N, C-alpha and C positions, 0 to 999 in steps of 0.2 A: 724563773728562779732556779738557781743551781742546786741540785740535790747534794745532801751531805754525804761524805764518804762513810762507808760502813766499816766499823771497827769491832772485832770480836776480842774481848778481854777475858782471859781464863785465869782463875786463881781460886784456891781452895779456902781462902779466908774471906768471909762475908764482908768484913770491914774494908778490906782492900778493894773488893768489887764495888762497894758503895762509894768509896773515895774516888776511884777511877771514874765511875759513871757520873758522879756529881761534878768532878773536875772538867770532864770533856764533853758533856752532853750538849753544850752550846756550839761546840766546834764540829762534832761528828755525830753520826747515828751510831750509838754505842749499844752493842749487845754484850751481855755478860753470861759467863758459864762458871759454875762452882766446881766443875770437874772436867777433865779431858773428855770423858764420855759424853757429858752434856754438850761440850763444844762440837763434838763430831755429829751429834744430832742436829745442832743448829746448822752446821755446814751441809748436811744432807738436804736442808730445806731452802738453801739459798746461798748466793755468792756474797762474800765479804771482800773488802779491799785490803784489809790488814788484819793479821792474827797476832795478838800479843798474849803470850802465855808465861805464867810463873814456871820456874823450873822444878822446884821441889813440891810435889803434890802426891797425896796417897793414891795408889792404884796405877797411875800412869804419869811419868814425869813430862815436863814440857818438851824435852827432846823426843821422847817416845810419841807424844802427840804429833809433833812435826813429821815424824816418820810415817805415822798413820795417815796424815793428810797427804803426804807424798804418794803413798800407795793407793789410797782410796779416792783421792780427788786430784789426780795428776793434771786435770784440765783446769783446775782452779789456780790462778796465778797470784794468790795474795802474797804480799810482802810479809815476812815472818820475823817477829821480834821476841826475844826472851828477856824477862825481868827476873832478877834473883838477888837475894840478900847474901848469896855465897859467891865466891870468886869463880871466874870462868874456869871450867875443867875440861877433861878430855871428851866428855859427852857433848859439851857445848861446841868444842872445836870440830867434832864429828858432824854436828848439825850444820855448821857453816859449810862443810865440804859436801855433805850428802843430802841434806834436807832443806836446802834453800833458806837457811837462817840468814837474815841480812844484818841484824844488829843485836848485841848483848847490852842490856841496860841494867846497871847495878841499882839495887834498892838501898835506901829510899830514893825514888826518882824525883826530879825537879819538874814542876809543871811546864815551864817554858821550854826546857830542853826536850822533854818527851813530846810535847806538842810539835816542836820543830822536826823531831825525828819521824813522827807519824806523817806530817805533811810531806817530808822528803820521800817516805815510803809510798805514799799515795801517788805522788808525782812520778815515781820510778816505774811503776807497773805498766 
């Protein structure tokens, strides 16, 4: 039996974490983190295939999280996606250039579209 791809979803809103996990748990092995700091702890314990993070979070933004991943886990090659209810800005553009961001996904996301994006990210690595 093929193992499910491991997805790490980071968002500071519990309802978003619950919705994401409920939506994708049949398709992927979903790990969730309520903060960028919790996400970094999860990454210290094992490899994931795709990191999906909200951009606007207290303490550390999604772009700052991607920068940390680049610096601390340069050997981990996960595809990196950012979801945000805000439009793409200069920080997001910098993440594309410098922190291996592969896709920006506007909120609210569509299940089928996001599932296809995750599958493409898993197959790209």
